[in-house]
N, C-alpha and C positions, 0 to 999 in steps of 0.2 A: 222699812217698809216707807217712811216718807222720798226714798229717792226713787224708788222703783213710780211710784207717781207721780215726780215731777218727771223722769225718762219717762213715761208713758203721756203723759201731759203734752212733753216736748216732739214727739213724736207724732202724737194726733196734728200736732198746729205745725208742723213742719208738711205732714198729709194734706192739710186741707191747705196750704199756699199756695199749691199744686195744683189746687181745683179749679175749672169754671164755672159760674155761676147762666153764662150770659149764654141763648139762647137766637139767634138765628129769626126771625119773622118770615112769615111764607114770601114779602114782599123782597125784605133784604137780602133772601136764598137767592134773588135774580140784579143782584146786585155787587161789580166784581172788582176786587183789586185791584189798580195798574201802576204803573210809572208816567214820569207827566210826561216822554217820551211818547207812549202811548194816548196819549189824550190831546193830542196837537188839533185833530180835527173835531171833536167835539167843544159840543155848548157848555160852557161852566154855570153852574145852577144855582150856586153859592158854597160856605163850608158849613162844617159842622165842628164843635168841640166834645169829644165826651171821654168821660173819665170813667173809672172804677179804683175799687183799693188796691195801692200795692203793698200796703206793707196789714200783717195779722197778728193782733193779740203782739205785735211790735217787731215783729220777723217780718222782713224783706220776701214780698213774695215772688215765684218763677219771671225770669222776666219774660220766658214765652208766654206761661200764663196768660201774663199782663197784655201782652201783644194781639193772642187770639182772641180775650174782652174787647179791648177797643177796637179791633177791625170786625166783631159781631157787629158792636155799638154804635161805628159809624155805619155799620153797609145798610143796619135797622133806619138810622138819621136816616140815610141816604134816598134813601125809597120816601120816608115822609115827605121830603123834597121834589122825587119826581127823576130822582138823579137812578142812575145805571153803572153808575164807576168811580170810584173812592180813588184818590190820593193822599198821601203821608204827605202835611205841608208842615210839620214842625216833629222836633222828634220828642220822643214819651219824656216828661216830667213831671215823677211824680202822682204819675200812674193818670196823668192825661197828656191827649194827642187833639191835634187839630188836622181833618182832612182837608179837602177842596171835592166839593161835588155836581161830577157832569151827565151830562147825557150824551151819547154817544151815539144811541141806537137813534131811527128816523120815526 
């Protein structure tokens, strides 16, 4: 019986590690993710550092879930800076990433 409980808990944690709890704000929905080449003609308005959990109950979360949350957090933050475009300027490290924020629309 203890084995069944442990397996159930492990399954639950594994499923939760794939979940994303971050949602885009209405303003964040207007911000796009771009490459450095796409923002050559844009004005840089700042940078933002965002972070999320990279582990849940001691287990690594799915990389895609982490990337998705970081992108959403950066887009929300960029909107607060009056930006409309973000470009990642660092790799993801321990659930943390830095993005440059640009305004491309006049």
